[in-house]
C-alpha positions as CSV (number, residue, x, y, z in Angstrom):
1,M,0.0,-0.2,0.1
2,A,1.3,3.6,-1.0
3,T,2.0,5.9,1.9
4,Y,1.7,9.6,2.0
5,T,2.9,12.9,3.5
6,V,0.9,15.8,3.7
7,N,1.2,18.4,0.9
8,A,1.7,21.5,3.1
9,A,1.5,23.9,-0.2
10,A,-2.0,22.1,-1.2
11,V,-3.2,23.0,2.6
12,E,-2.1,26.5,2.1
13,H,-3.7,26.7,-1.1
14,A,-6.9,25.5,0.2
15,R,-6.8,27.8,2.9
16,R,-6.5,30.5,0.6
17,L,-9.7,29.4,-1.6
18,I,-11.5,29.0,1.6
19,E,-10.6,32.3,2.9
20,S,-11.3,34.0,-0.6
21,R,-14.7,32.0,-0.7
22,Q,-13.7,30.1,-4.0
23,Y,-15.8,26.9,-2.9
24,V,-18.7,24.9,-3.8
25,L,-21.0,23.6,-0.8
26,D,-23.2,21.0,-2.5
27,S,-21.6,18.9,-5.3
28,D,-21.6,15.7,-6.6
29,W,-18.0,14.7,-6.2
30,G,-18.3,11.3,-8.2
31,A,-19.4,13.6,-11.0
32,T,-17.3,17.2,-10.5
33,Q,-13.9,15.6,-9.5
34,P,-11.3,16.0,-12.2
35,D,-11.0,13.0,-14.4
36,A,-7.9,12.2,-16.2
37,A,-8.6,14.7,-19.3
38,A,-9.4,17.3,-17.2
39,Q,-5.9,16.9,-15.3
40,N,-4.4,16.7,-18.5
41,A,-6.0,19.8,-20.2
42,Y,-5.1,21.7,-16.8
43,L,-1.3,20.6,-16.8
44,E,-1.4,21.8,-20.4
45,R,-2.0,25.3,-19.0
46,H,-0.4,25.1,-15.6
47,T,2.8,24.1,-13.8
48,W,3.2,20.6,-11.9
49,E,3.3,23.1,-8.9
50,E,0.3,24.3,-9.7
51,Y,-1.4,20.9,-10.2
52,A,0.3,19.7,-6.8
53,A,-1.5,22.4,-5.0
54,W,-5.0,20.7,-5.7
55,H,-3.7,17.2,-3.9
56,L,-3.6,16.9,0.0
57,G,-1.1,13.8,-0.3
58,L,2.5,13.5,-2.0
59,T,3.1,9.8,-2.7
60,E,6.2,8.9,-0.6
61,G,8.6,7.4,-3.3
62,A,6.9,8.7,-6.4
63,T,8.7,11.1,-8.5
64,D,7.9,14.9,-8.6
65,G,6.2,16.0,-11.9
66,T,4.3,12.7,-12.4
67,K,0.6,12.1,-11.5
68,A,1.6,9.2,-9.4
69,R,3.1,11.8,-6.8
70,Y,0.0,13.5,-6.0
71,A,-3.0,12.1,-4.3
72,F,-6.2,13.4,-2.5
73,V,-7.6,15.9,-5.1
74,Y,-9.9,18.0,-3.3
75,G,-11.6,20.5,-6.0
76,D,-12.3,20.6,-9.4
77,L,-9.1,22.6,-10.4
78,R,-10.6,25.8,-10.0
79,R,-12.5,25.8,-6.8
80,I,-12.6,23.9,-3.3
81,H,-15.4,21.3,-3.1
82,R,-17.1,20.6,0.2
83,S,-17.6,17.1,-0.9
84,G,-14.2,16.7,-2.3
85,L,-12.6,17.2,1.4
86,I,-15.4,14.8,2.7
87,A,-14.0,12.4,0.1
88,C,-10.2,13.0,1.3
89,V,-11.3,12.5,4.8
90,Y,-13.2,9.3,4.3
91,R,-10.6,7.7,1.8
92,A,-7.6,8.6,4.2
93,A,-9.4,7.2,6.9
94,E,-10.5,4.1,5.3
95,W,-6.8,3.4,4.4
96,R,-5.2,4.6,7.6
97,H,-3.5,7.8,6.3
98,K,-4.2,9.8,9.4
99,Q,-2.0,13.0,8.7
100,V,-3.7,13.5,5.6
101,E,-7.2,12.7,7.2
102,L,-6.3,15.1,9.5
103,A,-5.3,17.7,7.4
104,A,-8.6,17.3,5.1
105,H,-10.9,17.3,8.5
106,D,-9.2,20.8,9.5
107,L,-9.8,22.1,6.1
108,L,-13.4,20.8,6.2
109,Q,-14.1,22.5,9.4
110,R,-12.5,25.8,8.1
111,L,-14.9,25.6,5.4
112,D,-17.8,25.1,7.2
113,A,-17.1,27.9,9.6
114,R,-16.3,30.1,7.0
115,A,-19.5,29.2,5.0
116,G,-21.8,29.1,8.1
117,V,-22.5,25.5,7.7
118,A,-24.3,24.6,10.8
């Protein structure tokens, strides 16, 4: 099983998106999360560093500048999605990636507080 470290740059990026209200509160993450075509299109116009900022996890042992390096996407490559954070919390918890789980949970709580989600 792969192991992950928390991508601190992605956490900061997510915090900035939350503070600037660049979020979606209600979405179907299964339909919204970026598929391979959307990721490839994004990479044609952006750097790997910008791509990495959308992923809360860094795969240990994987090479920077490859899709295999980045895990736990939380937005649609434009805005953060509450459902994306929930998916990150759930998936990280399911596979016992505790630090990623806690980072996603913290961001979810921050988003809910900013958006006034009760």
